[in-house]
Backbone as CSV, one residue per row, in Angstrom:
resi,resn,N_x,N_y,N_z,CA_x,CA_y,CA_z,C_x,C_y,C_z
1,MET,-37.217,26.326,35.165,-38.154,24.723,36.797,-38.453,26.416,37.398
2,ALA,-38.630,26.167,39.224,-39.017,27.473,39.249,-38.085,27.797,40.085
3,ASP,-38.282,29.452,40.364,-36.963,30.046,41.379,-37.965,30.315,42.608
4,TYR,-37.665,30.605,43.994,-38.405,31.683,44.626,-37.419,33.101,45.067
5,ASP,-38.792,34.334,45.524,-38.727,35.665,46.164,-38.416,34.559,47.477
6,ARG,-37.235,35.520,48.406,-37.366,35.608,49.412,-37.168,36.606,50.388
7,ASN,-37.312,37.454,49.425,-38.203,39.030,50.372,-38.940,39.158,50.885
8,ASN,-39.762,38.290,50.852,-40.829,38.443,51.714,-40.550,37.731,52.761
9,ASN,-41.787,37.766,53.815,-42.006,36.223,54.425,-41.986,34.314,54.347
10,GLY,-43.115,35.395,53.782,-43.361,33.882,52.558,-42.581,33.584,51.614
11,LEU,-42.504,32.958,51.214,-42.577,32.287,49.643,-43.164,32.053,48.391
12,GLN,-42.585,33.166,47.943,-43.480,32.969,46.242,-42.677,32.576,44.803
13,GLU,-43.193,32.003,44.550,-43.829,31.401,42.798,-43.657,31.892,42.019
14,LEU,-42.061,31.215,41.390,-42.622,32.617,40.007,-42.023,31.486,39.199
15,GLU,-42.883,32.059,37.667,-42.307,31.708,36.413,-40.697,31.094,36.300
16,PRO,-40.896,30.388,34.939,-39.738,29.996,34.584,-39.828,30.816,33.298
17,SER,-38.444,30.958,33.166,-38.821,31.800,32.062,-37.284,31.385,31.292
18,PRO,-37.684,29.961,29.856,-36.103,29.443,29.236,-35.115,30.759,28.876
19,VAL,-34.214,30.374,29.229,-33.335,31.217,28.414,-32.426,30.772,26.911
20,GLU,-32.715,31.562,26.092,-32.543,31.113,24.407,-31.066,31.578,24.124
21,GLU,-30.159,32.421,24.747,-28.900,32.595,24.896,-28.180,32.111,26.022
22,SER,-26.844,32.081,25.833,-26.096,31.569,26.820,-25.996,33.509,27.351
23,PRO,-25.594,32.883,29.205,-25.303,34.009,29.862,-24.012,35.178,29.080
24,LEU,-24.384,36.947,29.419,-24.095,37.699,28.539,-23.518,37.385,27.210
25,GLY,-24.567,37.160,26.979,-24.863,37.323,25.427,-24.767,35.787,24.274
26,SER,-23.276,36.087,24.676,-23.168,34.971,22.605,-22.710,34.070,23.293
27,LYS,-21.931,33.126,22.847,-21.168,31.914,23.549,-19.753,32.145,23.120
28,GLU,-18.895,33.079,21.806,-17.981,33.313,22.476,-17.752,34.417,23.603
29,ASP,-18.628,34.939,24.023,-18.429,35.892,25.035,-18.253,34.693,26.519
30,TYR,-19.047,33.739,26.326,-19.207,33.097,27.627,-17.959,32.529,27.663
31,PHE,-17.539,31.787,26.362,-16.875,30.308,25.837,-15.549,30.879,25.220
32,PRO,-14.689,31.967,26.017,-14.126,32.621,24.862,-12.314,32.410,24.143
33,SER,-12.316,32.409,22.608,-11.327,32.040,22.017,-10.222,31.307,22.892
34,GLN,-9.817,30.401,22.678,-8.180,29.940,22.819,-7.162,30.783,22.718
35,HIS,-7.144,32.046,22.095,-6.538,33.087,21.514,-7.517,34.922,21.458
36,THR,-7.332,35.516,22.199,-8.105,36.662,21.880,-6.915,37.407,22.244
37,PRO,-7.809,38.678,21.910,-6.658,39.855,22.741,-7.258,40.575,24.123
38,GLU,-8.371,39.645,24.361,-7.894,40.087,26.422,-7.898,38.060,26.853
39,ASN,-7.599,37.426,26.019,-6.405,35.758,26.615,-5.941,35.616,25.444
40,PRO,-4.943,36.946,25.909,-3.356,36.535,24.352,-3.143,35.039,25.120
41,PRO,-2.358,33.922,23.899,-0.676,33.277,24.456,0.098,33.347,25.238
42,GLN,0.058,32.637,25.717,0.794,32.784,26.752,2.432,31.986,26.345
43,PRO,3.423,33.067,26.708,4.793,32.538,26.060,5.218,31.319,27.310
44,THR,5.388,30.997,26.503,6.137,29.560,27.121,7.834,30.390,28.402
45,ARG,7.370,29.842,29.396,9.111,30.309,29.848,9.951,29.777,30.519
46,THR,11.097,30.787,30.320,12.046,30.560,30.233,12.823,30.735,31.681
47,THR,14.033,30.550,31.705,14.423,30.456,33.043,15.591,31.661,32.511
48,THR,16.683,32.223,32.827,17.603,32.809,32.580,18.713,32.626,30.800
49,LEU,18.615,31.251,31.142,20.398,30.945,30.380,19.212,29.701,29.270
50,GLY,17.627,30.460,29.265,16.881,29.764,28.147,16.109,28.373,27.947
51,LEU,16.443,28.067,28.948,16.102,26.124,29.035,14.664,26.734,29.963
52,SER,13.858,25.895,29.235,12.175,25.668,28.927,12.509,25.231,30.633
53,GLN,11.290,25.711,31.555,11.430,25.761,32.590,10.465,23.788,33.072
54,HIS,11.610,23.073,33.263,10.578,21.863,33.344,11.226,20.853,34.842
55,SER,10.608,20.379,35.255,10.291,19.945,36.588,11.961,18.816,36.809
56,PRO,12.749,18.713,37.289,13.503,18.372,37.448,13.826,16.556,37.486
57,ILE,12.340,15.967,37.295,12.349,14.485,36.755,13.063,14.762,35.418
58,TRP,12.220,15.792,34.863,12.382,15.473,33.392,13.909,15.909,32.775
59,TYR,14.595,16.221,33.875,16.175,16.812,33.633,16.690,15.167,33.688
60,LEU,16.463,15.023,34.911,16.800,14.019,35.060,16.501,12.188,34.422
61,THR,15.367,12.245,33.827,15.037,11.157,33.201,16.228,11.664,31.250
62,ARG,16.203,12.467,30.975,17.100,13.422,30.387,18.323,12.737,30.178
63,ILE,18.801,12.606,31.049,20.277,12.732,31.720,20.772,11.031,31.884
64,GLN,19.612,10.132,32.802,20.158,9.113,32.127,19.468,8.523,30.969
65,ARG,19.060,8.940,30.422,19.176,7.955,29.589,19.978,8.464,27.756
66,TYR,20.179,9.827,27.592,21.027,10.360,26.977,22.558,9.648,26.907
67,SER,22.757,9.384,28.984,23.723,9.187,28.967,24.542,7.623,28.887
68,SER,23.157,6.647,28.393,23.264,5.303,28.319,23.300,5.695,26.571
69,TYR,23.110,6.342,26.298,23.893,6.240,24.560,24.816,6.787,24.195
70,VAL,25.409,7.317,24.797,27.238,7.467,24.744,28.708,6.178,24.779
71,PHE,27.565,5.683,26.188,28.241,4.893,27.059,27.858,3.387,25.920
72,THR,26.418,3.421,25.190,26.103,2.119,24.053,27.253,2.336,22.946
73,ALA,27.807,3.376,21.842,28.956,3.446,21.370,29.966,3.216,22.425
74,TYR,30.460,3.187,22.873,31.666,2.444,23.874,31.649,0.966,23.550
75,GLY,30.430,0.556,24.295,30.296,-0.964,24.008,30.468,-0.898,22.671
76,VAL,29.365,-0.962,21.647,29.911,-1.242,20.727,31.508,-1.403,20.141
77,ALA,32.203,-0.572,20.623,33.568,-0.583,20.057,34.419,-1.817,20.766
78,HIS,33.806,-1.906,21.907,34.051,-3.291,23.071,33.869,-4.325,22.327
79,ILE,33.083,-3.776,22.168,32.583,-5.974,21.504,33.353,-6.369,20.833
80,VAL,33.659,-5.085,19.718,34.575,-5.207,18.327,35.322,-5.808,18.687
81,ASN,36.031,-5.092,19.764,37.779,-5.283,19.766,37.790,-6.661,20.794
82,THR,36.993,-6.929,21.909,37.252,-7.728,22.535,36.413,-9.300,21.851
83,SER,35.580,-9.490,19.935,35.185,-10.837,20.064,34.439,-11.021,18.732
84,ILE,34.515,-9.929,18.316,34.138,-9.811,16.677,35.132,-9.529,15.906
85,ILE,36.232,-8.601,16.248,37.715,-9.561,15.321,38.209,-10.462,16.067
86,PRO,38.010,-11.155,16.944,38.979,-12.007,17.429,38.380,-13.465,17.212
87,LEU,37.073,-12.829,16.683,35.880,-14.308,16.000,36.538,-14.083,14.376
88,LEU,37.001,-12.829,13.574,37.348,-12.726,12.180,39.046,-13.127,12.251
89,THR,39.760,-13.031,13.255,41.507,-13.244,12.699,41.279,-14.477,13.562
90,ALA,40.815,-15.036,13.977,41.444,-16.343,15.004,42.532,-16.161,15.843
91,SER,42.743,-15.397,16.531,44.433,-15.046,16.750,44.470,-14.257,17.901
92,VAL,45.085,-14.161,18.896,45.336,-13.477,19.760,46.047,-12.225,19.526
93,PRO,47.295,-12.929,19.172,47.946,-11.957,18.648,47.498,-10.879,17.309
94,GLU,47.407,-11.512,16.309,46.319,-9.977,14.961,45.795,-9.727,15.416
95,SER,44.545,-9.997,16.423,43.193,-9.207,17.161,43.938,-8.304,18.434
96,ASN,45.758,-7.893,18.604,45.817,-7.419,18.614,46.722,-6.286,18.479
97,ARG,46.750,-6.400,17.116,46.984,-5.576,16.610,46.395,-4.406,15.803
98,TYR,44.538,-4.961,15.735,43.585,-3.592,15.626,43.586,-3.408,17.056
99,LEU,43.553,-4.088,17.959,43.700,-2.989,19.801,43.954,-1.676,19.620
100,LEU,45.155,-1.840,19.163,46.470,-1.192,19.022,45.648,0.062,18.039
101,LEU,45.453,-0.321,17.031,44.733,0.874,15.886,43.459,1.600,16.674
102,THR,42.944,0.938,17.127,41.233,1.568,17.949,41.594,1.842,19.037
103,ARG,41.894,1.369,19.654,43.061,2.316,21.062,42.564,3.726,21.754
104,PRO,43.509,4.046,20.810,42.855,5.938,21.399,41.848,6.632,21.023
105,TYR,41.578,5.936,19.818,39.763,5.865,20.117,38.671,6.271,21.242
106,TYR,38.523,5.534,21.781,37.848,4.738,23.577,39.012,5.356,24.309
107,GLN,40.113,5.247,24.389,40.774,4.845,25.993,42.134,5.523,25.772
108,GLY,41.589,6.786,25.046,43.193,8.146,25.031,41.960,9.652,25.579
109,ILE,42.505,10.325,25.581,42.499,11.570,25.581,41.686,12.557,25.036
110,PRO,40.480,12.998,24.367,39.434,13.088,25.199,38.299,12.100,25.379
111,ALA,38.621,10.686,24.036,37.373,10.190,24.235,37.268,9.066,25.578
112,GLU,38.058,8.271,26.264,38.129,7.716,27.452,36.973,9.384,28.085
113,PRO,37.274,9.704,28.473,36.299,10.716,29.792,34.947,10.490,29.500
114,LEU,34.869,11.227,27.988,33.832,11.661,26.790,32.954,9.801,26.806
115,LEU,33.322,9.362,26.468,32.562,7.656,26.509,32.567,6.986,27.404
116,ILE,33.217,7.099,28.625,32.835,6.061,29.368,32.706,7.164,31.161
117,ILE,33.723,7.727,31.910,33.430,8.329,32.541,31.965,8.626,33.189
118,ALA,32.775,10.319,32.644,30.953,11.243,32.370,29.797,10.627,32.006
119,PRO,29.431,9.334,30.663,28.487,9.044,30.998,28.768,8.225,32.137
120,LEU,28.980,7.358,32.732,29.286,6.445,33.394,28.669,7.290,34.906
121,TRP,29.309,8.245,35.124,28.805,9.452,36.289,27.600,9.658,36.135
122,ALA,27.812,10.047,34.841,26.072,10.515,34.734,25.099,9.396,35.247
123,HIS,25.231,8.895,33.906,23.971,7.645,34.603,23.261,6.831,35.812
124,VAL,24.687,7.016,36.629,24.892,6.244,38.016,24.001,7.408,38.536
125,LEU,24.861,8.813,38.682,24.128,9.662,39.543,22.555,9.617,39.526
126,SER,22.072,10.222,38.071,20.969,10.475,37.627,19.706,9.852,38.233
127,GLY,20.396,8.310,38.290,19.446,7.431,38.764,18.812,7.437,40.002
128,VAL,20.549,7.644,40.864,20.037,8.006,42.126,19.106,9.321,42.390
129,ALA,19.662,10.302,41.530,18.611,11.495,42.170,17.457,11.158,41.476
130,LEU,16.633,10.825,40.573,15.626,10.541,40.202,14.748,10.117,41.690
131,ARG,15.330,8.468,42.244,14.897,8.074,42.997,13.972,8.820,44.388
132,ILE,15.703,9.749,44.999,15.723,9.968,45.683,14.176,11.715,45.611
133,VAL,13.951,12.158,44.260,13.216,13.249,44.132,11.501,12.318,44.055
134,ARG,11.278,11.765,43.463,10.589,10.566,43.469,9.920,10.156,44.669
135,ARG,10.575,9.376,45.366,10.629,9.560,46.863,9.409,10.730,47.790
136,ASN,10.623,12.392,47.759,9.580,12.876,48.228,8.116,13.411,47.786
137,LEU,9.264,13.053,46.362,7.036,13.675,45.902,6.118,12.919,46.390
138,ASN,6.466,11.203,46.785,5.013,10.682,47.068,5.424,11.381,48.013
139,ALA,5.762,11.193,49.639,5.755,11.303,50.524,4.458,12.742,50.553
140,LYS,4.921,14.176,49.973,3.975,15.112,49.820,3.047,14.794,49.682
141,ARG,2.986,14.343,48.417,1.627,13.763,47.944,0.580,12.904,48.795
142,TYR,1.064,12.131,49.296,0.291,11.298,50.266,0.582,11.701,51.904
143,GLY,1.148,12.707,52.355,0.739,13.216,53.676,1.555,13.131,54.851
144,ASP,3.302,13.233,54.321,3.835,12.668,55.254,4.118,13.137,55.833
145,SER,3.079,13.207,56.787,3.661,14.156,58.571,4.433,14.152,59.200
146,GLY,5.498,13.164,58.836,6.483,12.860,59.398,6.791,12.497,60.501
147,GLU,5.926,11.876,60.886,4.610,10.859,62.320,4.354,10.007,61.621
148,LYS,4.789,8.906,61.846,4.082,7.064,62.164,4.331,6.404,63.381
149,ASP,2.707,5.837,63.686,2.029,5.162,64.713,2.938,6.248,66.137
150,GLY,3.157,7.927,66.173,3.728,8.070,67.652,5.093,8.217,67.404
151,SER,6.541,7.589,65.753,7.175,7.779,66.080,7.778,8.494,64.961
152,LYS,8.742,9.214,64.875,9.171,9.588,63.633,9.374,8.918,62.485
153,ARG,9.476,9.457,60.989,9.068,8.428,60.333,10.872,8.730,59.701
154,SER,11.436,7.662,59.206,12.921,7.678,58.529,12.856,8.111,57.487
155,PHE,14.271,8.858,56.793,14.013,9.138,55.359,14.129,7.715,54.110
156,PHE,14.742,6.423,55.514,14.909,5.625,54.594,14.168,4.430,55.047
157,SER,12.098,5.219,55.235,11.515,4.504,55.368,11.264,3.598,53.849
158,SER,10.315,2.564,53.597,10.151,2.373,52.269,8.828,2.751,52.624
159,ASP,8.047,3.067,53.017,7.085,4.198,52.458,6.930,4.280,51.551
160,PHE,7.504,5.877,50.789,7.399,6.961,49.963,8.729,5.926,49.086
161,TRP,9.054,5.056,49.002,10.304,4.762,47.414,9.653,4.383,46.756
162,PRO,9.946,4.452,45.746,8.796,3.262,44.217,9.882,2.351,44.560
163,ARG,9.295,1.265,43.517,9.654,0.109,43.248,10.666,0.740,42.478
164,VAL,12.137,-0.764,42.622,13.066,-1.237,42.381,12.983,-1.286,40.912
165,SER,13.042,-1.493,39.491,12.425,-2.526,38.252,13.364,-2.978,39.023
166,GLY,12.997,-4.086,37.011,14.305,-5.543,37.065,15.405,-4.270,36.784
167,VAL,15.056,-3.468,35.960,16.312,-2.938,35.067,17.405,-2.816,35.850
168,SER,16.649,-1.708,36.769,17.499,-0.648,37.711,18.476,-2.694,38.682
169,LYS,17.889,-3.150,38.987,18.478,-4.363,39.871,19.843,-4.817,38.574
170,LEU,19.463,-4.883,37.922,20.349,-5.143,37.143,21.655,-4.291,36.896
171,GLY,21.599,-2.986,36.803,22.176,-2.101,36.855,23.324,-1.905,38.236
172,LEU,22.069,-2.232,39.538,23.454,-2.116,41.538,23.911,-3.760,40.879
173,ALA,23.052,-4.916,40.352,24.728,-5.565,40.132,25.903,-5.215,39.160
174,PHE,25.020,-4.920,37.924,26.375,-4.695,36.683,27.759,-3.498,37.738
175,LEU,26.793,-2.461,38.456,27.738,-1.766,38.906,28.942,-2.140,39.250
176,PRO,28.714,-2.809,40.504,30.682,-3.238,40.847,31.008,-4.049,40.517
177,LEU,30.102,-5.233,38.669,31.654,-6.117,38.240,32.260,-5.033,37.494
178,LEU,31.863,-3.355,37.160,32.398,-2.635,36.176,33.156,-1.989,36.737
179,ALA,32.654,-1.649,37.742,34.326,-1.645,38.455,35.276,-2.383,39.253
180,GLY,35.123,-3.117,39.079,36.216,-3.925,39.087,37.023,-4.367,38.145
181,HIS,36.037,-4.682,37.136,36.530,-4.796,35.872,37.452,-3.648,34.726
182,ILE,37.212,-2.388,34.893,38.183,-1.290,34.821,39.090,-1.622,35.633
183,PHE,39.469,-1.647,37.492,40.065,-1.267,37.876,40.773,-1.899,37.749
184,VAL,41.035,-3.769,37.750,42.399,-4.693,37.005,42.696,-4.236,36.223
185,ASN,41.390,-3.752,35.229,42.487,-3.502,33.246,42.508,-1.773,33.525
186,ARG,42.375,-1.248,34.448,43.084,-0.041,33.390,44.361,0.686,35.001
187,ALA,43.035,0.345,36.534,44.524,0.697,38.110,45.792,0.450,38.054
188,ILE,45.084,-1.288,37.826,46.244,-2.203,38.268,47.839,-1.907,37.705
189,PRO,47.176,-1.530,36.036,48.167,-1.731,35.249,49.321,-0.439,35.511
190,GLN,48.603,0.764,35.466,49.175,1.945,35.861,49.993,2.285,36.883
191,GLN,50.600,1.259,37.798,51.497,0.971,38.156,52.357,-0.335,38.707
192,PHE,52.592,-0.517,37.434,53.713,-1.002,36.685,54.260,0.093,35.294
193,PRO,55.114,-0.606,35.336,56.612,-0.098,34.153,55.902,0.272,32.753
194,GLY,55.389,1.050,32.586,55.063,0.789,30.795,53.355,1.532,30.970
195,GLY,52.640,0.778,32.267,51.470,1.292,32.024,49.997,0.631,31.454
196,GLN,49.439,1.473,30.933,48.521,0.696,30.175,48.839,0.107,28.556
197,SER,49.748,0.190,28.536,50.269,0.007,27.062,50.885,-0.990,27.358
198,ASN,50.993,-2.174,28.631,51.076,-3.507,28.307,49.800,-4.345,28.921
199,VAL,48.785,-3.422,28.702,47.631,-4.664,28.505,46.886,-4.574,27.450
200,ASN,46.814,-5.558,27.037,45.934,-5.922,25.952,45.849,-7.318,25.690
201,LEU,45.202,-7.585,24.600,43.897,-9.138,24.793,44.816,-10.628,25.089
202,SER,45.865,-10.206,25.165,47.450,-10.941,25.552,47.144,-11.243,27.107
203,TYR,46.874,-9.977,27.809,46.836,-9.754,29.019,45.616,-10.661,29.962
204,VAL,44.858,-10.742,29.653,43.065,-11.259,29.376,43.386,-12.795,29.059
205,ALA,44.293,-12.760,27.995,44.436,-14.370,27.813,45.128,-14.891,29.032
206,HIS,45.727,-14.427,29.129,46.827,-15.135,30.216,46.246,-15.168,31.613
207,ALA,45.114,-14.582,32.427,44.260,-15.006,32.812,43.682,-15.934,32.836
208,PHE,43.073,-16.143,31.702,42.766,-17.550,31.611,42.830,-18.434,31.540
209,ALA,44.297,-18.725,31.322,45.227,-19.722,30.773,45.636,-19.942,32.388
210,LYS,46.086,-19.202,33.298,46.886,-19.295,34.832,45.043,-19.304,35.989
211,HIS,43.993,-18.849,34.985,42.977,-18.386,36.546,42.127,-18.603,35.910
212,PRO,41.631,-20.050,35.662,40.189,-19.958,34.888,38.925,-20.240,35.377
213,VAL,39.136,-20.631,37.283,38.045,-20.356,36.927,37.193,-19.154,37.754
214,VAL,38.233,-18.477,37.677,37.967,-17.182,38.109,37.720,-16.290,37.164
215,SER,38.362,-15.746,35.872,38.209,-16.079,35.038,37.397,-16.462,34.226
216,TYR,36.497,-16.905,33.596,35.349,-17.644,33.347,34.242,-17.103,34.617
217,GLY,34.113,-17.355,35.327,33.061,-16.873,36.240,32.843,-15.045,36.304
218,GLY,33.698,-14.467,36.249,33.977,-13.377,36.147,33.606,-12.674,34.733
219,PHE,34.053,-13.195,34.763,33.528,-12.533,32.352,32.315,-12.897,32.621
220,SER,31.950,-13.686,32.747,30.631,-14.298,32.417,28.869,-13.537,33.061
221,ALA,29.754,-12.393,34.496,28.392,-12.132,35.402,28.899,-10.722,34.420
222,LEU,29.745,-10.659,34.559,29.959,-8.765,34.204,28.808,-9.322,32.252
223,ILE,29.681,-10.205,31.253,29.180,-9.592,30.648,26.998,-9.892,31.124
224,GLY,27.224,-10.967,31.497,25.539,-11.566,31.155,24.673,-10.474,32.084
225,VAL,25.460,-10.282,33.333,24.833,-8.710,33.471,24.725,-7.909,32.930
226,GLY,26.041,-7.022,32.386,25.883,-6.275,32.311,25.079,-6.590,29.539
227,VAL,24.957,-6.798,29.467,24.368,-7.244,28.757,22.883,-7.330,28.814
228,TRP,22.053,-7.914,29.713,21.060,-8.209,30.162,20.289,-6.641,30.510
229,HIS,21.380,-6.080,31.099,20.572,-4.897,31.653,20.492,-3.397,30.607
230,MET,21.800,-3.168,29.947,21.542,-2.798,28.658,20.482,-2.921,27.593
231,THR,20.246,-3.938,27.604,19.473,-3.999,26.025,17.867,-4.152,26.686
232,TRP,17.355,-4.583,28.046,15.692,-4.108,29.048,16.215,-2.496,28.862
233,GLY,17.210,-2.467,29.114,17.375,-0.196,28.715,16.750,-0.299,27.937
234,TRP,16.963,-0.371,26.678,16.695,0.043,25.557,16.045,-0.308,25.352
235,ALA,15.150,-1.487,25.573,13.615,-1.312,25.097,12.807,-0.902,25.631
236,LYS,13.134,-0.353,27.319,12.514,0.711,27.778,12.400,2.222,26.923
237,TRP,13.838,2.433,27.070,13.502,3.989,25.935,13.059,3.814,24.726
238,LEU,12.884,3.090,23.955,12.303,2.576,22.797,10.569,2.109,23.084
239,GLY,10.098,1.918,24.121,8.717,1.907,24.527,8.168,0.062,24.073
240,PHE,9.118,-1.269,24.628,9.267,-2.537,23.866,9.024,-3.393,25.135
241,THR,8.840,-2.844,26.733,8.974,-3.634,27.773,7.623,-4.218,26.977
242,PRO,7.933,-4.913,28.363,6.197,-6.251,28.395,4.987,-5.062,29.008
243,GLU,5.338,-4.322,30.202,4.137,-2.754,30.595,3.681,-1.762,29.611
244,GLN,5.238,-1.424,28.566,4.380,-0.518,28.126,3.955,-1.039,26.882
245,VAL,3.359,-2.812,26.555,2.079,-3.332,25.829,0.816,-1.924,25.369
246,THR,0.399,-1.676,24.719,-0.686,-0.625,24.463,-1.910,-1.597,23.867
247,VAL,-1.648,-2.506,23.730,-2.782,-3.399,23.153,-3.371,-4.232,24.418
248,GLN,-4.897,-3.335,24.964,-5.699,-4.154,25.402,-6.844,-5.915,25.888
249,GLY,-6.623,-5.957,26.679,-7.860,-7.276,26.789,-6.975,-8.536,26.344
250,GLY,-7.542,-9.720,25.947,-6.537,-11.032,26.327,-5.491,-10.597,25.323
251,GLU,-5.459,-10.146,24.045,-4.197,-10.223,23.361,-3.120,-9.367,23.689
252,ARG,-3.525,-8.804,25.278,-2.007,-8.042,25.732,-1.555,-8.696,26.761
253,VAL,-2.120,-10.097,27.247,-0.995,-10.381,27.760,-0.361,-11.714,26.219
254,VAL,-0.416,-11.945,25.143,-0.084,-12.508,24.532,1.469,-11.477,24.446
255,TRP,0.955,-10.255,23.918,2.021,-9.614,23.415,3.510,-9.192,24.857
256,GLN,2.673,-9.507,25.761,3.615,-8.776,26.383,4.897,-10.397,26.957
257,LYS,4.075,-10.920,27.007,5.154,-12.242,26.852,6.468,-12.360,25.340
258,ARG,5.605,-12.076,23.924,6.567,-12.263,23.371,6.940,-11.152,23.628
259,ARG,6.807,-9.550,24.053,8.145,-9.297,24.233,8.400,-9.726,24.838
260,TRP,8.882,-10.063,25.993,9.693,-10.601,26.940,10.558,-11.889,26.636
261,TYR,10.004,-12.518,26.007,10.976,-13.165,25.391,11.691,-13.001,23.823
262,GLY,11.285,-11.355,23.052,12.057,-11.095,22.129,13.171,-10.561,22.509
263,ILE,13.162,-9.362,24.138,14.196,-8.835,24.584,15.028,-10.200,25.115
264,ASN,14.973,-10.939,25.615,15.540,-11.829,26.526,16.559,-12.906,25.373
265,ALA,15.742,-13.085,24.799,15.682,-13.467,23.078,17.213,-12.723,22.828
266,LEU,17.194,-11.964,23.102,18.435,-10.660,21.995,19.446,-10.745,22.164
267,ALA,19.212,-10.438,24.138,20.229,-10.430,25.628,21.240,-11.590,25.474
268,ALA,20.511,-13.073,24.840,21.210,-13.578,24.743,22.020,-13.597,23.810
269,ALA,21.747,-13.452,22.834,22.008,-13.640,20.909,23.774,-12.616,21.998
270,VAL,23.155,-11.638,22.047,24.333,-10.348,22.271,25.332,-11.122,22.858
271,ALA,24.835,-11.370,24.417,26.161,-11.974,25.204,27.053,-13.087,24.404
272,GLY,25.830,-14.389,23.645,26.561,-15.486,22.986,27.713,-14.578,22.504
273,LEU,27.690,-14.265,21.195,28.163,-14.072,20.388,29.718,-13.348,21.122
274,TRP,29.470,-11.954,22.417,30.460,-11.675,22.943,31.705,-12.609,23.707
275,MET,30.815,-13.753,23.991,31.192,-14.926,24.857,32.073,-15.847,23.851
276,ALA,31.785,-15.954,22.346,31.907,-16.767,21.517,33.436,-16.406,21.274
277,GLY,33.552,-14.324,21.158,35.264,-14.378,20.877,35.608,-13.975,22.331
278,GLY,35.169,-13.632,23.543,36.210,-13.554,24.507,36.450,-15.372,24.878
279,PHE,36.083,-15.907,25.413,36.144,-17.003,25.527,36.883,-18.187,24.606
280,GLY,36.179,-18.349,23.593,36.508,-19.751,21.792,37.865,-18.961,21.404
281,VAL,37.887,-17.886,21.560,39.371,-16.853,21.295,40.085,-16.555,21.666
282,VAL,39.766,-15.447,23.189,40.555,-14.557,23.736,41.465,-16.025,24.750
283,GLY,39.879,-16.254,25.700,40.207,-17.346,26.448,40.951,-18.160,25.985
284,ARG,41.880,-18.483,25.523,42.145,-19.952,24.823,43.803,-19.746,23.868
285,GLY,43.737,-18.178,24.289,44.671,-18.359,24.034,46.209,-18.222,24.298
286,GLY,46.414,-18.498,25.759,47.214,-19.159,26.911,48.260,-18.479,27.019
287,LEU,49.045,-18.885,27.344,49.795,-18.222,28.859,50.946,-17.235,27.981
288,ALA,51.318,-15.265,28.347,51.482,-15.203,28.515,53.538,-15.290,28.364
289,PRO,54.342,-15.062,27.614,55.566,-16.070,27.174,56.437,-14.650,28.537
290,GLY,57.978,-15.565,29.330,58.653,-14.837,29.392,57.935,-13.541,30.519
291,TYR,58.564,-12.233,30.393,58.465,-11.070,31.035,57.120,-10.616,31.081
292,MET,57.118,-10.310,30.698,55.577,-10.080,29.683,54.540,-11.286,30.560
293,GLY,54.710,-12.232,31.223,54.071,-13.716,31.723,53.999,-13.236,33.025
294,LYS,55.558,-12.942,33.110,55.820,-11.958,35.227,55.554,-11.053,35.008
295,MET,55.194,-10.005,34.475,54.333,-8.918,35.407,53.555,-8.843,34.920
296,TYR,52.239,-9.995,34.197,50.925,-10.795,34.451,50.235,-11.222,36.060
297,ASP,51.564,-11.852,36.348,50.382,-12.030,37.540,50.928,-11.265,38.102
298,GLN,51.936,-10.254,38.559,52.068,-9.945,38.822,50.888,-8.577,39.598
299,MET,50.738,-8.205,38.500,49.306,-7.540,38.249,47.998,-8.100,38.732
300,TYR,48.183,-9.878,39.221,46.880,-10.273,39.129,46.977,-10.079,40.851
301,GLN,48.761,-10.188,41.087,48.400,-10.045,42.684,47.676,-9.364,43.140
302,ARG,47.703,-8.194,42.399,47.717,-6.628,42.848,46.000,-6.597,43.543
303,ILE,45.804,-7.639,43.123,43.831,-7.914,43.075,43.217,-7.722,44.655
304,PRO,42.784,-6.681,45.044,42.005,-6.894,46.636,41.649,-8.769,46.767
305,VAL,41.744,-8.931,47.394,40.665,-9.943,48.442,41.124,-11.414,47.390
306,VAL,41.117,-11.453,46.205,41.534,-12.990,45.992,43.054,-13.040,45.653
307,GLY,43.735,-11.716,45.093,45.250,-11.768,44.698,46.023,-12.225,45.174
308,GLN,45.672,-12.585,46.554,46.989,-13.010,47.012,46.725,-15.234,46.871
309,TRP,45.380,-15.351,46.031,45.790,-16.773,46.013,45.892,-16.698,44.344
310,LEU,46.036,-15.985,43.898,46.386,-16.189,41.958,47.647,-16.262,42.078
């Protein structure tokens, strides 16, 4: 192609000259290799504690993920004690023996703080923090100037908050149910002589026999919402949700439907197993006799709002 010399008042056309080599001599000079003395490999940057410098989202996501692993371990122990063992023994008193043997491993110190309290708080708080961080990133990325139509934009405006997924909605619904379950089975018994030692499967069976509507409704919601939240959460961690299908074209919809039905079928199977032992055996255990039955009645009357009718 032609170039032009502008040193004179007029324009002078110059003959084109082919370039047979890359500029500055050779290809290696023009495109230096990744690791050369002039371009040494960059070491991974770390903090003073030796941690890699990742974004807050990286750390928060892993906290939320690994805390769910720990809480799942507790969930497995709990379904064994409250469903599988009752199904095998078909007896509440006999199941109580196994519950007493395993209780120190997931209701004592330090197992309870490590398997329940710390993972639960870490999971919830990291999820809240993730939403705030992503909201702030969206606001910065899309130019949140703090003004909208002449008025200052509120922090709680929905413009930049990330969408609440179905798993998150289940988790939000599960949280008050789980808190209520912990309050009834852990906090209230501590107000009576003997404390937690008075609570076993007979305590639950007494509630089913004395207050069936509240018991069946409450446990159905607790088990259903909790199992669906954990099942879909694990599907997300393992990359099995319908949104994570990598197949393109017409097959994508087919695979998404297969995964949707598969995840829900698995959740239904786990919930059904839990209810089979919980409702079919423990729920039919009957009233606790004598002094223990009266104390259980007093415990359930301490439940806020509904306790006055129990």
